[in-house]
Structure formats: C-alpha cells, structure tokens
TITOR-482779 format. One record per residue (C-alpha): residue number from 0; residue in one letter; chain; x, y, z. Coordinates in pm, whole numbers, plus 32768, in hexadecimal, padded with zeros to 4 digits. Example, Ala and Ser with C-alpha at 12.3 -4.5 7.8 and 13.67 -1.06 7.14 Angstrom:
2
[rec 0 a A [84CE 7E3E 830C]]
[rec 1 s A [8557 7F96 82CA]]
***
This chain:
345
[rec 0 x A [8D4F 4D0B 0CB1]]
[rec 1 x A [8D4B 4C36 0B65]]
[rec 2 x A [8BE7 4BAD 0B9B]]
[rec 3 x A [8B54 4AB5 0AB2]]
[rec 4 x A [8C3A 4AE7 097C]]
[rec 5 x A [8D13 49D3 0922]]
[rec 6 x A [8E4C 4A68 09B8]]
[rec 7 x A [8D9B 49E9 0AED]]
[rec 8 x A [8E60 4880 0AC0]]
[rec 9 x A [8FAB 4918 0B0D]]
[rec 10 x A [8F83 4A5F 0BB3]]
[rec 11 x A [8ED1 4A85 0CC5]]
[rec 12 x A [8EE2 4C18 0CE3]]
[rec 13 x A [8F7F 4D60 0C99]]
[rec 14 x A [8FBD 4E37 0DD5]]
[rec 15 x A [9071 4F69 0DDF]]
[rec 16 x A [91A6 4F28 0EF1]]
[rec 17 x A [9140 507B 0FA8]]
[rec 18 x A [9004 4FD1 102E]]
[rec 19 x A [90BC 4EAA 10BE]]
[rec 20 x A [9207 4F67 1153]]
[rec 21 x A [91E2 5086 121D]]
[rec 22 x A [9238 51EC 1197]]
[rec 23 x A [91C4 5281 12FD]]
[rec 24 x A [932F 52FA 130E]]
[rec 25 x A [939E 53AC 11DF]]
[rec 26 x A [940A 54F0 11D5]]
[rec 27 x A [9304 55A4 1149]]
[rec 28 x A [93BE 5603 1003]]
[rec 29 x A [93D6 54B4 0FD1]]
[rec 30 x A [9279 545E 0FCC]]
[rec 31 x A [9237 554B 0EF5]]
[rec 32 x A [933D 54CE 0E19]]
[rec 33 x A [92B4 538B 0DF6]]
[rec 34 x A [9155 53BB 0DE9]]
[rec 35 x A [91A4 54C3 0CBD]]
[rec 36 x A [920C 5387 0C04]]
[rec 37 x A [9118 527C 0C8C]]
[rec 38 x A [9219 51F8 0D95]]
[rec 39 x A [92C2 50F0 0C77]]
[rec 40 x A [92AC 4F91 0D28]]
[rec 41 x A [91D4 4ECD 0C6F]]
[rec 42 x A [91A1 4D62 0D26]]
[rec 43 x A [9133 4C28 0C6C]]
[rec 44 x A [90B6 4B41 0D74]]
[rec 45 x A [90F6 49F4 0CB4]]
[rec 46 x A [9014 48CD 0D11]]
[rec 47 x A [8FF1 473A 0CCA]]
[rec 48 x A [90C6 4668 0BCB]]
[rec 49 x A [919C 4743 0AD0]]
[rec 50 x A [91AE 467E 0997]]
[rec 51 x A [9196 46B4 0813]]
[rec 52 x A [9023 4712 082E]]
[rec 53 x A [9059 481C 0924]]
[rec 54 x A [9198 48BC 08EE]]
[rec 55 x A [9116 4996 07B2]]
[rec 56 x A [9023 4A0B 08AA]]
[rec 57 x A [9113 4A7D 09B2]]
[rec 58 x A [91DE 4B3B 0895]]
[rec 59 x A [90AD 4BC3 07D8]]
[rec 60 x A [9044 4C77 094C]]
[rec 61 x A [91BD 4CBE 09A3]]
[rec 62 x A [91E1 4D6A 084C]]
[rec 63 x A [908C 4E2C 0851]]
[rec 64 x A [90E1 4EB3 09D4]]
[rec 65 x A [9242 4F20 092D]]
[rec 66 x A [91B7 4FD5 0815]]
[rec 67 x A [9093 5095 08F9]]
[rec 68 x A [91CC 510F 09E9]]
[rec 69 x A [92A1 5176 08C7]]
[rec 70 x A [916D 521F 0834]]
[rec 71 x A [911A 52EB 0977]]
[rec 72 x A [928B 5344 099A]]
[rec 73 x A [9284 53D6 082E]]
[rec 74 x A [9145 54B9 0882]]
[rec 75 x A [91C1 550F 09D7]]
[rec 76 x A [9319 55A3 093A]]
[rec 77 x A [9237 5680 082B]]
[rec 78 x A [916D 5709 0971]]
[rec 79 x A [926A 573C 0AA8]]
[rec 80 x A [9200 5828 0B92]]
[rec 81 x A [9219 589F 0D01]]
[rec 82 x A [92EB 57A9 0DB0]]
[rec 83 x A [930F 56CF 0C86]]
[rec 84 x A [939A 580F 0BC6]]
[rec 85 x A [94D0 5815 0CB7]]
[rec 86 x A [9508 56AF 0CFA]]
[rec 87 x A [94A0 55E7 0BE6]]
[rec 88 x A [959E 5600 0AE1]]
[rec 89 x A [956B 548E 0A8E]]
[rec 90 x A [9498 5377 0B13]]
[rec 91 x A [94E2 52AD 0C5F]]
[rec 92 x A [9563 514A 0C13]]
[rec 93 x A [946A 5061 0B6D]]
[rec 94 x A [9445 4F25 0C5D]]
[rec 95 x A [9383 4DD1 0BFA]]
[rec 96 x A [9337 4D0E 0CFC]]
[rec 97 x A [92F1 4B8D 0CBD]]
[rec 98 x A [9279 4B1D 0E12]]
[rec 99 x A [9285 4985 0DCD]]
[rec 100 x A [9204 48EE 0F2F]]
[rec 101 x A [90E3 4880 0E8B]]
[rec 102 x A [9193 47C1 0D86]]
[rec 103 x A [918F 4656 0DAE]]
[rec 104 x A [927A 45D9 0CA1]]
[rec 105 x A [9316 467D 0B4C]]
[rec 106 x A [935E 45BA 0A31]]
[rec 107 x A [9489 461D 0922]]
[rec 108 x A [9384 46BE 0867]]
[rec 109 x A [9329 47C4 0976]]
[rec 110 x A [94AE 47E5 09D6]]
[rec 111 x A [94CF 485B 085C]]
[rec 112 x A [93BA 493F 0867]]
[rec 113 x A [946C 49EA 09B3]]
[rec 114 x A [95AA 4A20 08E4]]
[rec 115 x A [94C3 4AB8 07D3]]
[rec 116 x A [941B 4B94 08FC]]
[rec 117 x A [957E 4BDD 0951]]
[rec 118 x A [95F6 4C53 0804]]
[rec 119 x A [9489 4D2A 0815]]
[rec 120 x A [9517 4DE3 0942]]
[rec 121 x A [963B 4E29 08A1]]
[rec 122 x A [9598 4EB8 078A]]
[rec 123 x A [94C7 4FAA 085C]]
[rec 124 x A [95EC 4FE4 0955]]
[rec 125 x A [9568 4F3D 0A85]]
[rec 126 x A [95B5 4E79 0BA3]]
[rec 127 x A [9539 4D11 0BC8]]
[rec 128 x A [950B 4CB6 0D09]]
[rec 129 x A [94A1 4B40 0D65]]
[rec 130 x A [9457 4AB4 0EC5]]
[rec 131 x A [940A 4963 0F5A]]
[rec 132 x A [945C 4899 0E4F]]
[rec 133 x A [947A 4733 0E78]]
[rec 134 x A [9611 46C8 0E8B]]
[rec 135 x A [95C3 45C7 0D76]]
[rec 136 x A [9524 46D8 0CB0]]
[rec 137 x A [9649 47B2 0CDB]]
[rec 138 x A [9742 46D2 0C71]]
[rec 139 x A [9670 4696 0B16]]
[rec 140 x A [96B4 481B 0AF2]]
[rec 141 x A [97FD 482F 0B4D]]
[rec 142 x A [983B 474A 0A43]]
[rec 143 x A [9798 47EA 0938]]
[rec 144 x A [9875 4947 09A3]]
[rec 145 x A [974D 49DF 0A49]]
[rec 146 x A [981B 4A7B 0B6A]]
[rec 147 x A [995B 4AE7 0A8C]]
[rec 148 x A [9997 4C16 0A26]]
[rec 149 x A [9990 4C3D 0899]]
[rec 150 x A [9B2F 4C49 081F]]
[rec 151 x A [9B43 4D85 0794]]
[rec 152 x A [9A08 4E1B 0789]]
[rec 153 x A [9937 4F24 086A]]
[rec 154 x A [991B 4EA1 09F3]]
[rec 155 x A [981B 4DEC 0A40]]
[rec 156 x A [9799 4DD9 0BB1]]
[rec 157 x A [9701 4C6F 0C0E]]
[rec 158 x A [971B 4C00 0D6E]]
[rec 159 x A [962A 4AF8 0E2E]]
[rec 160 x A [95E8 4B25 0F91]]
[rec 161 x A [9555 4A3E 108E]]
[rec 162 x A [944F 4B1A 1110]]
[rec 163 x A [9357 4BE4 1039]]
[rec 164 x A [9389 4D0E 110A]]
[rec 165 x A [9500 4D04 10BD]]
[rec 166 x A [94C4 4D2F 0F74]]
[rec 167 x A [9410 4E89 0FA7]]
[rec 168 x A [94D9 4EFF 10AD]]
[rec 169 x A [95C8 4ED1 0FA2]]
[rec 170 x A [950A 4F98 0EAD]]
[rec 171 x A [94CE 50A2 0FAC]]
[rec 172 x A [9650 50DE 0FE8]]
[rec 173 x A [966B 50F7 0E4A]]
[rec 174 x A [9583 5205 0E5A]]
[rec 175 x A [95FE 52C2 0F94]]
[rec 176 x A [9762 52A6 0F25]]
[rec 177 x A [96E5 5340 0DAB]]
[rec 178 x A [9601 5459 0E83]]
[rec 179 x A [9747 54AC 0F53]]
[rec 180 x A [9811 5511 0E0D]]
[rec 181 x A [96FC 55D5 0D98]]
[rec 182 x A [96CF 56B7 0EBF]]
[rec 183 x A [97B6 57A2 0F9A]]
[rec 184 x A [982E 56DE 10D8]]
[rec 185 x A [97A7 5739 1238]]
[rec 186 x A [98CF 5710 1326]]
[rec 187 x A [9909 574A 1495]]
[rec 188 x A [9985 58B5 1427]]
[rec 189 x A [982E 592B 134F]]
[rec 190 x A [9761 5A2A 140E]]
[rec 191 x A [9632 59CA 14E1]]
[rec 192 x A [955E 5A8A 13A5]]
[rec 193 x A [95EF 59B4 12AA]]
[rec 194 x A [95AD 5879 134B]]
[rec 195 x A [943C 58F3 1398]]
[rec 196 x A [940F 593F 1252]]
[rec 197 x A [94A5 57DB 11DF]]
[rec 198 x A [939B 5712 12EA]]
[rec 199 x A [9295 5806 1265]]
[rec 200 x A [92EE 5782 10FC]]
[rec 201 x A [91CB 57A1 1007]]
[rec 202 x A [90D3 5868 10E7]]
[rec 203 x A [91BD 59AB 10C3]]
[rec 204 x A [9299 594B 0F7C]]
[rec 205 x A [91C5 5982 0E7D]]
[rec 206 x A [91AC 5B09 0DC9]]
[rec 207 x A [9071 5B77 0E11]]
[rec 208 x A [90B4 5B1D 0F79]]
[rec 209 x A [921E 5B9D 0FB9]]
[rec 210 x A [91DA 5D01 0FDF]]
[rec 211 x A [90C9 5CD1 1100]]
[rec 212 x A [919E 5BB6 11AE]]
[rec 213 x A [92EE 5C6A 11CE]]
[rec 214 x A [927A 5D29 130C]]
[rec 215 x A [91B0 5BFB 13A6]]
[rec 216 x A [930A 5B13 1360]]
[rec 217 x A [93BE 5C33 13FB]]
[rec 218 x A [92EA 5C3A 153A]]
[rec 219 x A [9302 5ABE 1583]]
[rec 220 x A [9465 5AB9 1541]]
[rec 221 x A [948F 5BCE 1647]]
[rec 222 x A [93B5 5B0C 1752]]
[rec 223 x A [9496 59B3 172E]]
[rec 224 x A [959D 597A 1806]]
[rec 225 x A [96E5 58AD 17A5]]
[rec 226 x A [976E 57A5 1867]]
[rec 227 x A [9879 5683 1841]]
[rec 228 x A [9870 5527 18F6]]
[rec 229 x A [9947 541C 18D9]]
[rec 230 x A [98F2 52AD 1872]]
[rec 231 x A [982B 5211 1976]]
[rec 232 x A [979E 533A 1A01]]
[rec 233 x A [9619 5317 1A70]]
[rec 234 x A [9563 542C 19B2]]
[rec 235 x A [9408 53DA 1A87]]
[rec 236 x A [9390 528A 1AFB]]
[rec 237 x A [921D 51F7 1AB9]]
[rec 238 x A [9123 5275 1BAA]]
[rec 239 x A [91DC 53C5 1BF4]]
[rec 240 x A [9130 54FE 1BAE]]
[rec 241 x A [9135 55BE 1A86]]
[rec 242 x A [91E8 56F6 1A88]]
[rec 243 x A [9287 572E 195B]]
[rec 244 x A [9287 569A 17C1]]
[rec 245 x A [93F1 5656 170E]]
[rec 246 x A [9475 56A0 15C1]]
[rec 247 x A [95C6 55AA 157B]]
[rec 248 x A [96DF 568D 14E6]]
[rec 249 x A [9800 5575 14F0]]
[rec 250 x A [982C 5431 1547]]
[rec 251 x A [96F6 5328 1590]]
[rec 252 x A [9603 52D5 16AA]]
[rec 253 x A [9571 5198 16EC]]
[rec 254 x A [9405 514F 1780]]
[rec 255 x A [93AA 5027 187F]]
[rec 256 x A [929B 4FAD 196C]]
[rec 257 x A [9284 4E8E 1A36]]
[rec 258 x A [91B0 4D78 19C3]]
[rec 259 x A [90C9 4C9D 1A95]]
[rec 260 x A [91D6 4BE0 1B19]]
[rec 261 x A [9285 4CFD 1B86]]
[rec 262 x A [939F 4CF4 1A82]]
[rec 263 x A [93FE 4E20 19F4]]
[rec 264 x A [93BF 4E0F 1877]]
[rec 265 x A [9469 4F11 175D]]
[rec 266 x A [9347 4F98 1684]]
[rec 267 x A [93EB 506C 15AE]]
[rec 268 x A [954E 5137 154F]]
[rec 269 x A [950A 529B 14F9]]
[rec 270 x A [95AD 5348 13F4]]
[rec 271 x A [9637 54B8 13E1]]
[rec 272 x A [9535 55AD 138F]]
[rec 273 x A [941B 54FA 1440]]
[rec 274 x A [9326 5577 1537]]
[rec 275 x A [92E7 54D8 167C]]
[rec 276 x A [91D2 5506 1783]]
[rec 277 x A [90DA 55D7 16D1]]
[rec 278 x A [8FC4 5529 1722]]
[rec 279 x A [9003 5528 189C]]
[rec 280 x A [907C 5669 18A5]]
[rec 281 x A [8F59 571C 180D]]
[rec 282 x A [8E7E 560F 18CD]]
[rec 283 x A [8F23 5626 1A1A]]
[rec 284 x A [8F12 54C9 1A37]]
[rec 285 x A [900C 53F1 1AC8]]
[rec 286 x A [9126 535F 1A12]]
[rec 287 x A [90CD 5237 1940]]
[rec 288 x A [923E 51CC 1901]]
[rec 289 x A [9379 51EB 1988]]
[rec 290 x A [947F 52AA 18BB]]
[rec 291 x A [95E1 526E 18D4]]
[rec 292 x A [9723 5309 17F8]]
[rec 293 x A [9787 51DA 171C]]
[rec 294 x A [98A0 529D 16AD]]
[rec 295 x A [995A 53F5 1744]]
[rec 296 x A [982A 54D5 16D7]]
[rec 297 x A [97E2 5638 16B9]]
[rec 298 x A [9677 56BE 16D6]]
[rec 299 x A [95BC 5800 16BB]]
[rec 300 x A [948F 57E0 17DF]]
[rec 301 x A [9352 5897 1814]]
[rec 302 x A [92C5 5896 193F]]
[rec 303 x A [9160 5877 1988]]
[rec 304 x A [912A 59CC 1A01]]
[rec 305 x A [91D9 5A86 18E7]]
[rec 306 x A [90C3 59C2 180E]]
[rec 307 x A [8FBB 5A66 18BE]]
[rec 308 x A [9062 5BDE 1887]]
[rec 309 x A [9096 5B80 171E]]
[rec 310 x A [8F18 5B35 16FC]]
[rec 311 x A [8ED7 5C60 17CC]]
[rec 312 x A [8FA8 5D38 16D7]]
[rec 313 x A [8FAB 5CD7 1575]]
[rec 314 x A [8EAF 5B7A 1571]]
[rec 315 x A [8F10 5B56 141D]]
[rec 316 x A [9057 5B0C 143F]]
[rec 317 x A [8FE7 5A2C 156C]]
[rec 318 x A [8EC6 5971 147A]]
[rec 319 x A [904B 5937 137F]]
[rec 320 x A [90D1 586D 1497]]
[rec 321 x A [8F7B 57AF 14E3]]
[rec 322 x A [8F26 5775 1365]]
[rec 323 x A [90A3 56D1 1348]]
[rec 324 x A [9079 5609 1478]]
[rec 325 x A [8F15 5594 13FA]]
[rec 326 x A [8FA5 5531 12CF]]
[rec 327 x A [9093 545F 1372]]
[rec 328 x A [8F84 53A7 1415]]
[rec 329 x A [8EE0 5370 12FD]]
[rec 330 x A [8FDF 52C2 1275]]
[rec 331 x A [9018 51BF 13AC]]
[rec 332 x A [8EB7 518D 138E]]
[rec 333 x A [8ED3 512E 1239]]
[rec 334 x A [8FEC 504D 129E]]
[rec 335 x A [8F28 4F9C 13BE]]
[rec 336 x A [8DF1 4F68 12C2]]
[rec 337 x A [8EE2 4EC1 11C5]]
[rec 338 x A [8F96 4DFF 12C4]]
[rec 339 x A [8E6B 4D95 135B]]
[rec 340 x A [8E03 4D17 1202]]
[rec 341 x A [8F51 4C6E 11BE]]
[rec 342 x A [8F3C 4BCB 12EA]]
[rec 343 x A [8DDF 4B30 1292]]
[rec 344 x A [8E52 4A9D 116C]]
***
C-alpha cells in the first residue's frame, strides 16, 4: 500500500496478483516457478481524477515497480538452483495490471501518461493490462493509439478487460503457457511414477532431496490405481463417505455444491496434475463437494485404506503426500482470505 506518499492521490495500492487470484490448483512446479520469480503480476489500483497533476505520479510508481521486477529477474538469473535451475531459462512474462474501477475521470494529460506507460512496458518487455476503464476514457486512449500495436516494432500486448479478475486470469494463462514450454509434458501415457513426481513437485525436485525421495515416489506410485471416465461421470457427490484421493492425469474435473436455494453451483475447474479429495481422505470426513468429469478424464486414485498401509510401511512417503495436501490447503486459505478482503473493499 502506498500510504501517505504523494502517489496516494492517484495510486490507491500496489498489489501482487497472486493474493487476489487463486493459485490453489496450480501444478506444484508451476507454483514453484512463479514463486521463484515473485509471480510477476503487478497490480496498480488507480483512483479518483487522473489529470495533469496525478499523471506523473502514476508513471513514477509504475516505472519503479517495473524496474524492481527487472532487478529481481536479473538477480535470480545469476543464482538459479533446484527447480529454478531446471525450469527457469527465462523469466515468466511480466504483466502490469492497471485497475481503473475507482477512476472518476481521465483528462488528456493522463491519457498521454498512459501512452508513456505503454512505452515503459514495451521497454521492460511487459504486458500492459487495463481493467474496468470508463468507455469515454477508452475512446480518448484509442484516439491516441494506445491499443494499437507499434508498426514494424516489437509486439506489445495492451488489452482491456471489463472485469479485473479476467485481467489476472489472462496473466495467469500467459504464465502457464510459458511454464508448459519450459518443462516436459505430462500426458495420458505418462507413468504413475512420473505423474506423482510432477504432483509432488518441489517437495522432491531439489537436488538434496531427489535421492532420498525416489523410493518414496515409487511406493506412492505403485499404490495408485489408474481409471478413465467419460465426460459427465460423477466421481463422488457431496456428503459421500471419503474413501479415496485423486490425482488428475489428463482432462479436467469440476467441483460443485448446492447453494441455500438448492441450485448446483460450480466452484472451480480442476486442471491436470491437481490433487483432489486429500483433506477428506485423511480426515475420513464426508465429501464437501460433488466432483464431476468436465471432459473425458484419466485419474490416479489412492484408496483411503491404502493411505493407511503407506503410513505403516513408509511414514516418510505418507508425509510427502500430506505435505503436498497441506501446501495446497494453505494456498486455498490464502485465496479465501484475500477474496474476503477484496469483497470488503
């Protein structure tokens, strides 16, 4: 938060996009990939009348944030290790999101400042995303060529979104596409062991853990059973007994739950390499949500009684699985807290 600095007149706060958008179901290595770089989704929440007096403040804050992100990238490129050493040949895309929902008006001077901000992003190899801009302001910016690609120059992505979370989703998609180019693909033909290794991610990837973790991963992989289901198949319903946890190998699932009026509400889409149902499986509590195949899916299923066998045979292997679940639960909790704070505003 900017606080009492002069920039507070124009910039309400500077946020990290991850604290607003859920990262609960990022693949573990994807999450590690972004954590290593500090996420690289910068959010400027702009407010009030943007004019000749406040425009320089917006530019100053934005340029400082872009420079700070570039400095972090330079430093990390010099000292990569572990998962970063394997995956991070270049930083994930840097996205600057200018949220304009609280902007009351924008004059010509401020519009020119946005064009300068566009140039600063171009020089920093950053994508500029603008959300919730007033239609009249969009017309002014469009006349100045704000949304036009520079002719003959390097491509610059400038996009406008009607919803703030859509802008963050777009940045997440850019990061995910970059990550997927950087690591070996997991597909329907991948072995159980490779899938488990990918789901556990940074818990077993660092060099000092790889040797000791290999046997644990092999034990866990052998305990999972592979199953394929068509689109629309109900894996379990809310209220069912918890008898297994699931790893998604291929395809997507969706979770849902009935609201107070009895209408089934989709909560989220669950991508490949997600782990689902782990809390209920460990706690033996009833299912909290209904889980349905959103596409044709291939899953690895670990029965609750097999979890007990793993605890007895190799507590360290069971601990790896538990730590992976706790890590994802922490991400979900962070998201809920951030969402509650955002709704309060």
